[in-house]
C-alpha positions in Angstrom: -30.2 -6.9 26.3 -30.2 -10.8 26.8 -33.6 -12.5 26.6 -34.5 -15.1 29.1 -37.8 -15.6 27.3 -37.2 -16.2 23.5 -39.5 -15.1 20.9 -40.1 -18.7 20.0 -40.9 -19.8 23.4 -43.4 -17.0 23.9 -45.0 -17.9 20.6 -45.4 -21.4 21.5 -46.8 -20.6 24.9 -49.3 -17.9 23.8 -50.1 -18.2 20.1 -53.0 -20.6 20.6 -54.6 -18.0 23.1 -54.0 -15.3 20.5 -55.8 -17.5 17.9 -58.7 -18.1 20.2 -59.2 -14.4 20.9 -59.0 -13.7 17.2 -61.8 -16.1 16.6 -63.9 -14.8 19.5 -63.8 -11.2 18.3 -64.8 -12.5 14.8 -67.7 -14.7 16.0 -68.6 -12.6 19.1 -69.3 -15.8 20.9 -68.7 -16.4 24.6 -65.1 -17.1 25.5 -62.6 -16.4 28.2 -59.3 -17.8 29.2 -59.4 -16.2 32.5 -61.4 -18.1 35.3 -64.1 -16.1 37.2 -64.3 -18.2 40.2 -61.7 -17.7 43.1 -61.4 -21.5 43.6 -59.9 -21.9 40.1 -56.7 -20.4 41.3 -53.9 -22.1 43.2 -52.2 -24.3 40.8 -49.6 -23.9 38.0 -47.9 -20.9 39.7 -51.2 -19.0 40.3 -51.8 -17.7 43.9 -54.8 -19.1 45.9 -56.9 -17.1 48.0 -54.8 -17.2 51.2 -51.4 -16.5 49.3 -53.1 -13.7 47.4 -54.3 -12.1 50.5 -50.8 -12.7 52.3 -49.2 -11.0 49.1 -51.5 -8.0 49.3 -51.0 -7.6 53.1 -47.1 -7.6 52.6 -47.6 -4.6 50.2 -49.1 -2.6 53.0 -46.6 0.1 54.3 -44.1 -1.0 51.6 -42.1 1.0 49.1 -42.8 -0.3 45.5 -39.6 0.1 43.9 -40.0 -0.4 40.1 -36.3 0.4 39.1 -37.5 3.3 36.9 -34.9 6.1 35.8 -35.5 9.5 36.9 -37.0 8.8 40.3 -36.6 12.0 42.3 -39.0 11.2 45.2 -41.4 8.6 47.0 -45.1 9.4 47.0 -48.2 7.8 48.3 -51.1 8.4 50.5 -54.0 6.0 49.6 -56.7 5.3 52.0 -59.0 2.5 51.2 -62.7 3.4 51.0 -63.2 0.7 53.6 -60.9 2.7 55.9 -57.6 1.1 55.6 -54.6 3.1 55.2 -52.5 1.3 52.5 -49.3 3.4 53.2 -47.6 2.2 50.0 -45.2 4.6 48.3 -44.2 4.8 44.7 -41.6 6.4 42.4 -42.2 9.9 41.7 -40.6 10.9 38.3 -38.5 13.6 36.7 -40.3 13.5 33.4 -37.2 15.1 31.6 -35.3 11.9 32.6 -38.2 9.4 32.4 -39.6 10.3 29.1 -36.4 10.1 26.9 -35.7 6.7 28.7 -39.0 5.4 27.6 -38.6 6.6 24.1 -35.2 4.9 23.7 -36.7 1.3 23.8 -39.2 1.9 21.0 -37.0 1.0 18.0 -36.3 -2.6 19.2 -40.0 -3.0 20.2 -41.2 -1.6 16.8 -38.8 -4.0 14.9 -40.0 -7.0 16.9 -43.2 -7.1 14.8 -47.0 -7.5 15.6 -46.8 -11.3 16.6 -43.9 -10.9 19.0 -45.4 -7.8 20.6 -48.7 -9.6 21.1 -47.2 -12.7 22.9 -45.2 -10.5 25.1 -48.4 -8.6 26.0 -50.0 -12.1 26.6 -47.2 -13.2 29.0 -47.9 -9.9 30.9 -51.6 -10.7 31.3 -50.8 -14.4 32.2 -48.6 -13.2 35.0 -51.2 -10.7 36.3 -53.9 -13.5 36.0 -51.7 -15.7 38.3 -51.8 -12.9 40.8 -55.5 -12.3 40.5 -56.3 -12.7 44.3 -53.7 -10.3 45.1 -54.9 -7.7 42.4 -58.6 -8.2 43.8 -57.5 -6.9 47.2 -55.7 -3.9 45.6 -58.7 -3.1 43.5 -61.1 -3.6 46.5 -59.2 -1.2 48.7 -58.7 1.5 46.3 -62.0 1.5 44.3 -64.4 0.4 47.2 -65.8 -2.4 45.1 -67.0 -5.5 47.1 -64.3 -8.3 47.2 -66.3 -10.6 44.7 -66.8 -7.7 42.3 -63.2 -6.5 42.6 -62.1 -10.2 42.0 -64.0 -10.6 38.8 -64.1 -7.1 37.3 -60.6 -5.9 38.4 -59.2 -9.5 37.6 -60.5 -11.9 34.8 -62.9 -9.3 33.2 -60.1 -6.6 33.1 -57.6 -9.3 31.7 -60.2 -10.3 29.2 -60.5 -6.6 28.0 -56.7 -6.3 27.8 -56.4 -9.4 25.7 -59.2 -8.3 23.5 -57.3 -5.0 22.8 -54.2 -7.1 21.9 -56.3 -9.2 19.4 -57.7 -6.1 17.8 -54.3 -4.5 17.5 -52.8 -7.6 16.0 -55.6 -7.9 13.3 -55.1 -4.2 12.3 -51.2 -4.5 12.2 -51.2 -7.7 9.8 -54.0 -6.4 7.6 -51.1 -5.1 5.6 -48.4 -7.6 4.5 -44.9 -7.1 5.5 -43.6 -7.5 2.0 -45.1 -7.4 -1.4 -43.7 -7.8 -5.2 -45.3 -5.3 -7.5 -45.1 -5.7 -11.3 -47.0 -3.3 -13.7 -47.2 -4.5 -17.3 -45.8 -1.9 -19.8 -47.0 -3.8 -23.1 -43.8 -4.6 -25.3 -41.5 -3.0 -22.9 -40.1 -4.7 -19.7 -42.7 -4.5 -16.9 -42.2 -2.2 -13.9 -41.2 -4.1 -11.0 -40.6 -3.1 -7.4 -40.4 -4.7 -3.9 -42.3 -2.9 -1.2 -41.7 -3.3 2.6 -44.7 -2.2 5.0 -43.8 -1.5 8.7 -46.4 -0.6 11.5 -44.7 2.3 13.3 -45.8 3.6 16.7 -47.0 7.1 17.1 -44.9 7.6 20.2 -45.4 7.5 24.0 -48.9 6.7 25.2 -50.4 8.3 28.3 -53.0 6.1 30.2 -54.9 8.2 32.7 -56.3 5.8 35.1 -60.0 6.0 37.0 -60.7 5.7 40.8 -63.6 3.1 40.3 -62.2 0.6 37.8 -58.5 1.0 37.5 -57.8 -2.3 35.7 -60.9 -2.8 33.8 -60.8 0.6 32.4 -57.1 0.9 32.1 -56.2 -2.3 30.5 -57.7 -1.6 27.0 -55.7 1.5 26.3 -52.5 0.2 28.0 -52.5 -3.0 25.9 -53.7 -1.4 22.9 -50.9 1.0 22.7 -48.2 -1.5 23.8 -49.3 -4.0 21.2 -48.9 -1.5 18.4 -45.5 -0.6 19.4 -45.8 2.5 21.6 -44.3 3.0 25.0 -47.0 3.4 27.8 -46.8 6.0 30.8 -49.3 5.0 33.2 -50.8 7.8 35.3 -53.1 6.4 37.9 -55.9 8.1 40.0 -54.2 9.3 43.0 -56.7 7.3 45.0 -56.2 4.1 43.1 -52.4 3.7 42.2 -51.7 0.2 43.7 -53.5 -2.0 40.9 -51.9 0.0 38.1 -48.5 0.1 39.8 -48.5 -3.7 40.2 -49.3 -3.8 36.6 -46.5 -1.8 35.6 -44.2 -4.0 37.8 -45.3 -7.1 36.0 -45.1 -5.5 32.5 -41.6 -4.3 33.2 -40.4 -7.7 34.5 -41.8 -9.4 31.4 -40.3 -7.0 29.1 -37.0 -7.3 30.5 -37.0 -11.1 30.4 -38.2 -11.0 26.7 -35.0 -9.0 25.9 -36.8 -5.5 25.6 -36.4 -2.3 27.5 -38.4 -2.4 30.7 -38.8 1.4 30.4 -41.3 0.8 27.7 -43.8 0.9 30.5 -43.5 3.1 33.4 -45.4 4.8 36.2 -46.3 8.4 36.9 -47.4 8.7 40.5 -48.0 12.3 41.9 -47.7 14.0 45.0 -50.9 14.9 46.9 -52.6 17.8 44.9 -49.9 17.9 42.4 -52.3 17.2 39.3 -49.9 16.1 36.7 -52.3 14.8 34.3 -52.5 18.2 32.4 -48.8 18.7 32.2 -48.2 15.2 30.9 -51.1 15.6 28.6 -49.3 18.6 26.7 -45.9 17.1 26.6 -44.7 16.8 22.9 -43.4 13.4 23.6 -47.1 12.2 24.4 -48.8 11.0 21.2 -51.6 9.0 22.5 -54.1 9.6 25.5 -56.4 7.2 27.0 -58.7 8.7 29.7 -61.7 7.6 31.8 -63.3 10.2 34.1 -65.2 13.4 34.2 -66.6 15.1 31.2 -64.9 18.3 32.1 -61.4 17.1 31.9 -62.2 14.8 29.0 -63.4 17.7 27.1 -60.2 19.6 28.1 -58.2 16.9 26.8 -59.9 16.6 23.5 -59.6 20.5 23.1 -56.0 21.0 24.3 -53.9 17.9 23.7 -53.8 18.5 20.1 -50.2 16.6 19.4 -52.0 13.5 20.7 -54.7 11.1 19.6 -57.1 11.1 22.5 -59.5 8.3 23.5 -62.0 9.3 26.3 -64.7 7.7 28.2 -66.5 10.6 30.0 -69.9 10.8 31.6 -73.4 10.2 30.3 -77.0 9.8 31.4 -78.0 6.3 31.1 -81.8 5.7 30.5 -84.2 2.8 30.7 -87.5 3.0 28.9 -90.2 1.2 30.8 -93.1 0.6 28.4 -94.4 -2.9 29.1 -93.2 -6.2 30.0 -94.2 -9.9 29.9 -92.3 -10.7 33.1 -92.9 -8.0 35.8 -91.1 -9.7 38.6 -88.1 -10.4 36.4 -87.8 -6.9 35.2 -88.1 -5.5 38.8 -85.3 -7.9 40.0 -83.1 -7.1 37.0 -83.5 -3.4 37.5 -83.1 -3.7 41.3 -79.8 -5.5 40.9 -78.7 -3.0 38.2 -79.3 0.1 40.4 -77.5 -1.5 43.4 -74.4 -3.1 42.0 -71.3 -1.2 43.3 -73.6 1.4 44.8 -74.3 2.6 41.2 -70.7 3.8 40.9 -70.5 2.4 37.4 -70.4 4.4 34.1 -73.1 2.0 32.8 -75.6 2.1 35.8 -79.2 3.3 34.8 -80.1 6.8 36.0 -83.2 7.8 34.4 -86.2 5.3 34.4 -88.9 6.7 31.8 -92.4 5.4 32.8 -95.6 6.6 31.1 -97.6 8.4 33.6 -100.8 6.4 32.8 -98.8 3.2 33.6 -97.6 0.0 31.9 -99.0 -3.3 30.8 -97.7 -6.5 32.4 -98.2 -10.2 32.8 -99.6 -9.2 36.1 -102.1 -6.7 34.7 -102.0 -3.0 34.3 -99.7 -1.2 36.7 -99.8 2.5 37.4 -96.7 4.8 37.3 -96.9 4.9 41.0 -97.2 1.2 41.4 -94.2 0.7 39.1 -92.0 2.9 41.2 -93.3 1.5 44.5 -92.8 -2.1 43.3 -89.2 -1.3 42.2 -88.4 0.3 45.5 -89.7 -2.9 47.2 -87.6 -5.0 44.9 -84.4 -2.9 45.8 -85.4 -3.1 49.4 -85.9 -6.7 49.2 -82.6 -7.4 47.5 -80.6 -5.3 50.1 -82.6 -6.3 53.2 -80.0 -8.5 54.4 -76.9 -6.5 55.5 -74.4 -9.1 54.5 -75.9 -9.4 51.2 -76.0 -5.8 50.8 -72.5 -5.2 51.7 -71.5 -8.0 49.1 -73.5 -6.0 46.4 -72.9 -2.3 47.2 -69.1 -2.2 48.3 -68.3 1.2 49.6 -68.9 4.7 48.6 -65.7 5.6 46.7 -65.4 9.3 47.6 -67.0 12.2 49.6 -68.5 13.6 46.3 -70.6 10.7 45.6 -71.9 10.8 49.3 -72.8 14.4 49.0 -74.7 13.8 45.6 -76.5 10.9 47.3 -77.6 13.1 50.3 -78.6 16.0 47.9 -80.8 13.8 45.8 -83.6 13.5 48.3 -84.2 17.2 48.0 -84.8 17.0 44.1 -88.3 15.5 44.2 -90.6 13.1 46.0 -88.5 10.1 47.5 -89.9 6.7 46.5 -87.1 4.9 48.2 -84.9 6.5 50.8 -81.3 5.6 51.2 -80.1 3.9 54.4 -76.8 3.4 56.2 -75.2 -0.1 56.4 -72.6 -1.1 58.7 -69.9 -3.4 57.2 -68.7 -5.5 60.3 -65.4 -6.1 58.7 -64.7 -2.5 57.9 -66.5 -0.4 60.3 -65.1 2.9 58.9 -66.5 2.0 55.4 -69.3 4.4 54.0 -72.1 2.0 52.7 -75.6 3.4 51.5 -78.4 1.7 49.7 -79.7 3.5 46.5 -82.2 6.4 46.5 -85.0 6.6 44.1 -86.6 10.0 43.5 -89.9 10.5 41.4 -89.7 13.4 38.7 -92.1 14.6 36.2 -90.8 14.9 32.7 -93.2 17.7 31.9 -92.0 20.1 34.7 -88.9 22.3 33.7 -87.9 22.4 37.3 -87.2 18.7 37.2 -85.4 18.7 33.9 -82.2 20.1 35.6 -81.9 17.0 37.8 -82.7 14.2 35.3 -80.9 15.8 32.4 -77.4 15.9 34.6 -75.2 12.9 35.5 -75.7 12.2 39.1 -72.9 9.5 39.7 -73.5 7.1 42.3 -76.5 5.2 43.9 -79.1 7.7 42.6 -82.0 7.1 40.2 -84.8 9.2 38.9 -88.3 7.6 37.9 -89.4 10.2 35.3 -93.1 10.3 34.4 -93.7 10.7 30.8 -96.8 11.2 28.7 -96.2 8.4 26.2 -94.0 6.0 24.6 -93.4 8.4 22.0 -92.4 11.1 24.5 -90.2 8.5 26.2 -88.3 8.0 22.9 -88.0 11.6 22.2 -86.5 12.2 25.6 -84.3 9.3 25.1 -82.9 10.8 21.9 -82.5 14.1 23.5 -80.7 12.8 26.3 -78.3 10.7 24.4 -77.6 13.5 21.8 -77.1 16.3 24.5 -75.6 14.3 27.4 -74.6 11.0 25.9 -75.1 7.4 27.4 -72.8 4.3 27.8 -76.0 2.2 27.9 -79.6 2.3 27.1 -82.4 -0.3 28.3 -85.8 -0.7 27.3 -88.7 -3.0 28.3 -91.6 -3.4 25.9 -93.9 -6.0 24.4 -95.0 -3.8 21.6 -92.9 -4.4 18.2 -93.5 -0.8 17.1 -92.2 0.7 20.4 -89.3 -1.6 20.3 -88.4 -0.5 16.7 -88.8 3.3 17.6 -86.4 2.9 20.6 -84.0 0.8 18.5 -83.9 3.4 15.9 -83.2 6.2 18.3 -80.2 4.2 19.6 -78.9 3.4 15.9 -79.4 7.1 15.0 -77.7 8.5 18.1 -75.0 5.7 18.5 -76.1 4.2 21.9 -75.7 0.6 22.9 -79.2 -0.9 23.7 -80.3 -3.8 25.9 -84.0 -5.1 25.4 -86.1 -6.9 28.0 -83.4 -8.0 30.3 -85.1 -10.1 33.0 -82.7 -12.8 33.9 -78.9 -12.8 35.0 -77.5 -10.4 32.4 -77.7 -6.7 33.3 -77.6 -3.4 31.4 -74.5 -2.2 33.3 -72.3 -5.3 32.2 -70.5 -5.9 29.2 -68.7 -9.0 28.1 -65.2 -8.7 26.4 -64.9 -10.2 22.9 -68.7 -10.0 22.4 -70.1 -6.7 23.7 -68.9 -3.2 22.8 -68.5 -0.8 25.8 -69.6 2.5 24.7 -69.7 3.3 21.0 -67.6 6.4 20.4 -70.6 8.0 18.6 -72.2 10.0 21.5 -70.9 12.6 23.9 -70.4 9.9 26.5 -67.2 8.5 24.9 -64.9 9.1 21.9 -64.1 5.3 21.7 -65.6 2.0 22.1 -63.9 -0.8 23.9 -63.0 -2.5 21.8 -63.2 -2.1 17.9 -60.8 -1.5 15.2 -61.1 2.1 15.6 -59.7 2.0 19.0 -56.4 0.4 17.9 -55.9 1.4 14.3 -54.9 4.9 14.7 -52.2 4.1 17.5 -49.7 3.2 14.7 -49.1 4.2 11.1 -47.8 2.0 8.2 -44.6 3.2 6.6 -43.7 1.9 3.2 -40.1 1.4 1.7 -40.0 0.6 -1.9 -37.2 -0.4 -4.2 -36.7 -1.1 -7.7 -36.7 -4.9 -8.1 
């Protein structure tokens, strides 16, 4: 295959970015090559806002032909949570044709080496970045995120996570040298001398199972970690969120072909309505790596049944915030209100349980009772979302009917401190937009435990009254151990309480945020610096992103010879 993009050209274009990413994951300092502001796009080949919207509009009602082998049908049917019928159709694959075609390109991709694979991946990310405005609309209209969140989380933040995975993959592959000279002294005899060659070899075809809420942000780490370590990648999107990942596959195939590699190293597995091909794919012997984000039930099934594959899961958890005391009561309330409201609570990192001592907390505004804390938080959420335009920009739309049903059922679980209300989106009148509900529960009542010890994904939070800080710490420990948590938050001015909560999180492997009162929120993580999940509690078997996330996607094979 003739390369229009030479290895030398790609290395010259992207090596400095790779080096900066390597330095960022070493120092954990802030860095990003992908602009967060929409106005930063429109030059050097990137689409500005108008061009991106036009590109997205042109996709509606189209057939996205990826040129894949084994296409036996055309499937689609996505409807935006904002009420727009996308009417895009995608290739449906005959797996017995597609999977062998994907495997055929792996030898040349393996032999290319870690650096060339990395810079090809960076070229894919650069071209996706140039189309960020187009991708933002695709993410918005499949996930229900508001536009600015779809732009940032689905665009630059997702691209950062993909680049982060490439950097980690590169580090792990070059840890072992390509060649070594080995000489062992033998006293008076000639030394034993050997030459040794070490090659990172891929496991096989990787399956990336996409999610509905964050198709690119959650999808890119696994996709690029597998591709950068030499594996072909089959992308199986969520049936309600195909478009962003189909566009990603399209870009990847174009770049691979231009770089002289088989474009079938990346392919799409779209499905017919109700077909449910994830289980079928997961058990195929060709599939050797699986990345999955979604429900605990299916994640557990994958871990138990896809025994031929290395499985990385991000499942469900019950995220908890311990509210013990604060030196900035207003800032605490404001920070929590935003965390509960962002994207209608449809984030795996959104707090669900707020553990508040029943005798109240100490603050810079004096003592506040449990009832006052909960009432003041409800007022803060109301104030944040009181203007409908601002509310629409923060909440987005309810992604599916199950979330809406959970929201409506929550008010029957206890005393409602903040009722959910319906908001109309003037631009998308068919969108389902709801403000969060806050329900008061008692941590000492067995009847309430069933509610707060289960994940209630969506804009639902429970203010759980506990007897003391010690009881809060023990409930936190039990929750993380039994149900898992992607995030934990705590507010306290007491060093002993802080140490106790920190020790719980260290022992139970949960990521902790302490005393957030400004513009950083417990449900946000930054690539190159923050770990998303830990892989150490039931919420996830992997962390985005660390060495463990990439190192087992390849093995090192040695060839040795007498010198």
